[in-house]
KEGUKOL-348736 format. One record per atom (N, C-alpha, C): chain; x, y, z; residue number from 1. Coordinates in steps of 0.1 Angstrom, whole numbers, plus 2048, in hexadecimal, padded with zeros to 3 digits. Atoms other than C-alpha are relative to their C-alpha. Layout:
// KEGUKOL-348736
A;X;Y;Z;NUM
...
// end
This chain:
// KEGUKOL-348736
A;80A;7F4;802;1
A;7FE;801;802;1
A;80B;812;803;1
A;7F6;7F9;801;2
A;80E;822;7FA;2
A;7F8;80C;806;2
A;803;7F4;7FD;3
A;807;840;80E;3
A;808;80E;802;3
A;7FE;7EF;808;4
A;806;866;804;4
A;802;80A;809;4
A;805;7EC;7F4;5
A;80D;88A;81D;5
A;808;804;7F4;5
A;7FD;7F6;803;6
A;811;8A5;813;6
A;80B;804;80B;6
A;7F1;7FA;7F2;7
A;830;8B4;830;7
A;803;810;7F9;7
A;7F6;7ED;800;8
A;82E;8DE;829;8
A;80C;805;809;8
A;7F9;7FA;7F5;9
A;845;8E3;845;9
A;811;7F2;7F7;9
A;7F4;803;806;10
A;860;8CC;833;10
A;805;803;7F6;10
A;7FA;7FB;801;11
A;875;8E3;825;11
A;80F;804;7F8;11
A;7F4;7FD;805;12
A;898;8DF;81C;12
A;809;7EC;7F9;12
A;7F7;808;7FE;13
A;8AF;8C1;814;13
A;7FF;7F6;80C;13
A;7FD;805;7F7;14
A;8B9;8B9;837;14
A;7F6;7F9;807;14
A;80B;802;803;15
A;891;8B8;83A;15
A;7FC;7F0;800;15
A;7FF;809;80C;16
A;895;89F;81D;16
A;806;7F3;80A;16
A;7F3;80C;7FC;17
A;8AC;887;832;17
A;7FD;7F5;809;17
A;806;807;7F2;18
A;89B;886;855;18
A;7F3;7FF;7FE;18
A;806;7FF;808;19
A;87F;883;841;19
A;7FE;7EC;7FF;19
A;800;80B;806;20
A;88B;865;82D;20
A;802;7F1;80C;20
A;7FD;80A;7F9;21
A;89D;856;84C;21
A;7F9;7F9;809;21
A;810;806;7F8;22
A;878;857;865;22
A;7FC;7F3;7F7;22
A;806;806;804;23
A;86D;843;849;23
A;804;7F2;804;23
A;7F9;80C;804;24
A;886;829;844;24
A;802;7F9;805;24
A;7FE;806;7F0;25
A;88C;824;86C;25
A;7ED;7F8;805;25
A;810;803;7FB;26
A;863;819;86E;26
A;7F5;7F8;7F3;26
A;803;80B;80D;27
A;85E;80A;84C;27
A;80C;7F7;7F8;27
A;7EF;805;80B;28
A;884;7F3;841;28
A;7F6;802;7F3;28
A;802;80A;810;29
A;881;7EF;81C;29
A;7F6;807;7F7;29
A;812;7F9;80B;30
A;863;808;814;30
A;80A;809;7F2;30
A;7F7;7F1;80A;31
A;86B;81B;7F5;31
A;7F3;80C;806;31
A;7FF;7F5;7FD;32
A;86B;83C;7F9;32
A;800;80A;7FB;32
A;7FD;7F2;808;33
A;863;85D;7E5;33
A;7FA;80D;809;33
A;800;7F9;7FD;34
A;868;87E;7ED;34
A;7FD;810;7FB;34
A;801;7F5;80C;35
A;85F;8A0;7DA;35
A;800;809;809;35
A;7FD;7F9;7F8;36
A;86E;8B9;7EF;36
A;7FB;80F;7FA;36
A;80A;7F2;809;37
A;85C;8D4;7D2;37
A;7F4;805;806;37
A;80F;801;800;38
A;83D;8CC;7DA;38
A;7FD;7FE;80A;38
A;7FD;808;7F2;39
A;846;8C2;7FE;39
A;7F6;7F3;801;39
A;7FF;807;7FD;40
A;83A;8A2;7F8;40
A;805;7EB;803;40
A;7FD;80E;7FB;41
A;83C;87B;806;41
A;801;7F6;7FB;41
A;80C;80D;801;42
A;831;85E;7F9;42
A;80E;7F7;7FD;42
A;7F9;80C;7F9;43
A;83F;83F;805;43
A;7F8;7F2;802;43
A;803;80E;7FF;44
A;838;816;802;44
A;7F9;7FC;812;44
A;7FC;805;7F9;45
A;829;805;824;45
A;7F6;80A;80A;45
A;805;7F6;7F9;46
A;812;811;842;46
A;7FC;80C;800;46
A;7FE;7F3;802;47
A;805;831;83D;47
A;801;806;80C;47
A;805;7FD;7F4;48
A;7FB;835;866;48
A;80D;7FC;804;48
A;7F3;802;801;49
A;823;829;86C;49
A;809;810;7FD;49
A;7FA;7F3;808;50
A;82D;843;851;50
A;7FD;812;807;50
A;804;7EF;7FC;51
A;819;862;85E;51
A;80E;801;810;51
A;7F1;7FE;7F1;52
A;82C;858;87F;52
A;806;803;804;52
A;7F8;800;801;53
A;849;859;876;53
A;808;808;800;53
A;801;7F0;804;54
A;845;879;867;54
A;807;804;809;54
A;808;7F4;7F3;55
A;838;889;884;55
A;80B;7FD;803;55
A;7FF;805;7F5;56
A;84F;878;89B;56
A;811;808;7F9;56
A;7FA;7F5;801;57
A;86D;888;884;57
A;807;80D;7FE;57
A;806;7F2;7FC;58
A;85D;8A7;88D;58
A;7F9;808;7F5;58
A;802;7FB;80D;59
A;84B;8AE;868;59
A;7F1;802;804;59
A;813;802;804;60
A;825;8AF;863;60
A;7F7;7FD;7F6;60
A;802;80A;80C;61
A;819;89A;84E;61
A;7F1;7FD;800;61
A;814;7FB;805;62
A;7EF;8A2;839;62
A;804;7F1;7FD;62
A;7FA;80A;805;63
A;7EE;87E;82B;63
A;7F1;806;7F3;63
A;80F;7F9;80D;64
A;7D8;888;807;64
A;802;7EF;7F9;64
// end
C-alpha cells in the first residue's frame, strides 16, 4: 500500500534527509519518494506508521 503526504514544513535538503531517515527506520526497506519542491512524501507501507515517523522527526504530515 502506498501512503502519500503533504509536508509543508519540509523545506530544505536537511529536512528531506531527516524525513527519509525517519521513514527508513520505521519502515525498513520501504520505497520512499520525496518531492521537496512540492513538499510531498510518498512511501510504500503502513500510512499510520509513516505518519507517526514523520511527526516524530518534527514535521507535520497531512495525508493526501
